[in-house]
N, C-alpha and C positions, 0 to 999 in steps of 0.2 A: 247560681248554677242550678239547672234543671236536672232532676234525677229521672232516670228511665223507669217508667212504670210498667210492670209486666202486663201483658195482654191477658185478660181473664179467659179461661176456657169457655167455649160456647155452652150455653144452657140448652140442653136437649131434653125432650119430653119422653122419649122412648129409646130402647136399645135397638141397634140394628139387628135384623134377623141373622141368626147363626147358620153356618153350613148345616144343611139337613132340614132347616125350617121351611115351611111353605112360604113362598114369597107373597107379600100382600099384593092383591090384584090392584090394578090402577086403570083409570079411564081418563085420558087427557087429550087435549087437542094439540095437533102438531102445528108447525109454522104456517101451514097452508089451510088450517081450520079443520082438517080431517080428524075424526075421533080415532084414537088408538087405545086398545085394551091389551094388557099383558096376557090375559087369558086367551086372546085370539091366536096366540102362537102355541098354545098347549098341544102337546102331542106332535107338533110339526117342527118347531125350531127352538133352539136355545136362544136366550135373550141376554145381551149384555146391557145392563142399566148403568148409565154414566151420569151421576148427579154432579152439577157444577154450580158455582156461586152466581156469576153474572155474565150475560152476553156482553160483548164489546170490551171485556177486561183482558188484560195481558196474558195471564197464565191460562185462562179458559180458552182464549183464541188459539194459543199454542197447542193446548191439548186437543181441541176439536179439529184443528188443522192436521194434527198427527193422525187422527182417525181418518179424516178426509183423504190424506195423502197415501194411506195404506188401507183403504176401505175394504179391499179384498181379504184382509186378515180378520175383519170384524163382521162383514156381511158375506155369508156363504150360502150354499144350498141348505145348510143345517143351522145357521145362526143369523141373528139380527142384532143391530145396535139401536138403542133408544137413549138419546141424551135428554136430560131433564133439568130444568131450572125454574125458579119462581118468577121469571120474567114474563111480561105479557106476550101473547101470541104475536102481535104486530111487531114488537121489538125483535122477536126471534126470526120473523120473516125478513126484516131488514138486514139482520146480521147474517142469516143464511144466504141471502142474495148477494151481499157484499163479499162474503168469504167463500161462496161456492159449496156450501154444505148441502149435499143432496141426500141426506139421511134424516130421519125424524128428530126434530128438536121439539120436545114436549113442554108445554106451558103448565106449570103448577101454580099459576097465579091466583086462581080463585076456586074454592076457598084457599086462601094464601098458604102455600106450603103443606097442604094436607097429605100429599103423597110423600114428600120428603120427611114429614113428621112420622108417617107410618113406617118408614124405613130407618128412623132414628138418626137422620142426617140433617134435620132442620136446626139451624142456629136460631133459636127463638128470639133472641135479643136483636140480632142483625136482620132477621127476616129473610135469610138466604139458606140455600143448601150448602153444606160443606162437601168436599170431594169424596163422595161415596161411590164405590164401584161394586156391582153385584152381578154375578153370572148366574142366571137362572136356567136350569135344565128343562128339557121338554116336559118333564113331569111336574113342573111348577115349583120345584124345590131349589133353594140356594145351594149352589155347588162350590162357589168361591166368592169371597168378598174382601174388600179393603176399604178403609176409611182414612183419608188424609185430612189433616187440619188446614185451616186457612193459610194460604201462602205456600203450601207444600204440594208440589207437582206429583202426580201419580206416575208409577213406573209402568209404562205401556209395554215394555218388553215382557214383563211378567204377565200382564193382561193378555197379550197376544198368545203367550204360551198356554195359558189356562183355556182360552177359547179354542186353540188348536187341539189341545188334549181332549176337550169335550166333544169337538167335532169328529174325532176319531172313534168315539164310543157309539 
C-alpha cells in the first residue's frame, strides 16, 4: 500500500514585497515581443501584476480567461493588468492567440524567473511562479497583494474590489 507523501512547500529565495514597499521594477517582453516596463506606468496608471505558473494549464487558463471575460474591471483609464509567467514568449503568443488574451502576457523566461524571484513568488525547485497578485499604485508602491500556493485558485472578486477601490483614489 502506497502512503501519501505531503507535497513540500516551494523553496523561495525572497519574500514578496509588503504593502507600502516600492515594487521591484521589471522589464520583460510581451507575447508580441514588445518590451514592457513597470516604471512606464509610473504616475499614470495603477498596475495589477498577476504571476501564474504555466501557459496552457487548467487553473491558469481559467484565471486568465476570467480576466479576459471581465477585462473592463482590470484595464481602465487608471489601471492596467500585466500577467507574468516563466514561459517563453512564443508559447505565450500561441496561448494568447488560442484563448483571445488581448492584454500583456509577459515572459520571465530568461534569465529564468528573475522577476518572479524579485517578487518572492518563484518556486525555485519547479522553476515556475506561484500565483502571486500585486496591485501597484501610480506611485510605484504595493497597495495590495496576495500569494496563493500551487493548485490554489485566486479570488478575483477580491482582486476586482481592490482594483476598483484604487481606481477611485
